[in-house]
C-alpha positions as CSV (number, residue, x, y, z in Angstrom):
1,M,-7.2,-20.3,7.2
2,P,-5.3,-17.4,5.4
3,D,-6.9,-14.4,4.2
4,L,-8.1,-15.7,0.8
5,E,-9.1,-12.4,-0.5
6,L,-6.0,-10.9,0.1
7,L,-3.8,-13.6,-1.4
8,R,-6.2,-13.8,-4.4
9,S,-5.6,-10.0,-4.9
10,A,-2.0,-10.0,-4.3
11,V,-1.5,-11.5,-7.3
12,T,-2.7,-9.0,-9.7
13,N,-3.1,-5.8,-7.4
14,E,-0.2,-4.0,-6.4
15,R,-1.7,-2.6,-3.2
16,A,-2.8,-6.1,-2.1
17,A,1.0,-7.3,-3.0
18,A,2.3,-4.4,-0.8
19,R,-0.3,-5.3,2.1
20,M,1.0,-9.2,1.6
21,R,4.8,-8.0,1.8
22,E,3.6,-5.9,4.9
23,V,2.5,-9.0,6.5
24,F,5.2,-11.0,6.0
25,A,7.6,-8.2,7.3
26,A,5.7,-7.8,10.4
27,Q,5.0,-11.3,11.2
28,V,7.8,-13.6,9.3
29,A,10.7,-11.5,9.2
30,P,11.0,-10.8,12.9
31,A,10.7,-14.6,14.1
32,L,13.6,-15.3,11.5
33,A,16.0,-12.7,12.4
34,A,15.5,-13.7,16.1
35,A,16.2,-17.3,15.4
36,L,18.9,-16.8,12.4
37,G,20.5,-13.5,12.8
38,P,19.6,-10.5,10.6
39,D,22.2,-11.2,7.9
40,R,20.3,-14.6,6.9
41,A,16.9,-13.4,7.8
42,A,15.8,-11.5,4.4
43,R,16.6,-14.3,2.3
44,A,15.1,-17.1,4.6
45,A,12.1,-15.2,5.0
46,G,11.8,-14.9,1.1
47,L,12.1,-18.4,0.6
48,V,10.0,-19.5,3.3
49,A,7.3,-16.9,2.3
50,A,7.7,-18.4,-1.4
51,Q,6.9,-21.9,-0.1
52,L,4.0,-20.9,2.2
53,L,2.4,-18.6,-0.6
54,G,2.8,-21.5,-3.1
55,L,1.2,-23.6,-0.4
56,G,-2.0,-21.3,0.1
57,L,-2.4,-21.0,-3.5
58,S,-2.3,-24.6,-4.2
59,R,-4.4,-25.5,-1.0
60,Y,-6.9,-22.7,-0.6
61,L,-7.4,-21.2,-4.1
62,L,-6.7,-24.1,-7.0
63,R,-7.6,-26.6,-4.5
64,L,-4.9,-28.9,-5.9
65,P,-5.4,-32.6,-5.3
66,G,-3.1,-34.3,-2.7
67,V,-2.8,-30.7,-1.3
68,A,-6.2,-29.2,-0.7
69,D,-7.7,-32.7,0.9
70,P,-5.2,-33.7,3.6
71,A,-5.5,-32.6,7.1
72,P,-3.4,-29.7,8.1
73,S,-1.2,-31.9,10.4
74,E,-0.3,-34.0,7.3
75,V,0.2,-31.0,5.0
76,V,2.7,-29.8,8.0
77,E,4.4,-33.1,8.1
78,G,4.9,-33.1,4.2
79,L,6.2,-29.5,4.0
80,A,8.1,-29.2,7.4
81,P,11.2,-30.8,6.1
82,A,11.5,-28.4,3.1
83,I,11.0,-25.4,5.1
84,A,13.6,-26.8,7.8
85,A,16.1,-27.4,5.1
86,T,15.3,-23.8,3.6
87,L,16.1,-22.4,7.1
88,A,19.2,-24.7,7.8
89,A,20.9,-23.4,4.2
90,P,23.9,-20.8,4.9
C-alpha cells in the first residue's frame, strides 16, 4: 500500500510534493532510463507517474467504485496496457 499520508499531503503541501518527486526520481526514473534510454526516460517517468498517482488517489483516497474494490491483480490487468502503451510511445 502506498504512503497515503504523503500522497494526500503532496496535493496541497510543497514539501510533501517535493518528497513525492524525490521518490519518483529515485525509484521510477532510473528503471525507465535503463529500459528506455535517458532521452525517453524523463517523459515516460512523468507520464507513468501521472497514471500511478491517479490510481493511488482513485483507489486509496477517493475509493472510487471499480478501482477500490478489485483485487490488485485485476487492477494491474486493467492498467498494464495503458502503461505499456505509454512506455512504447516514441
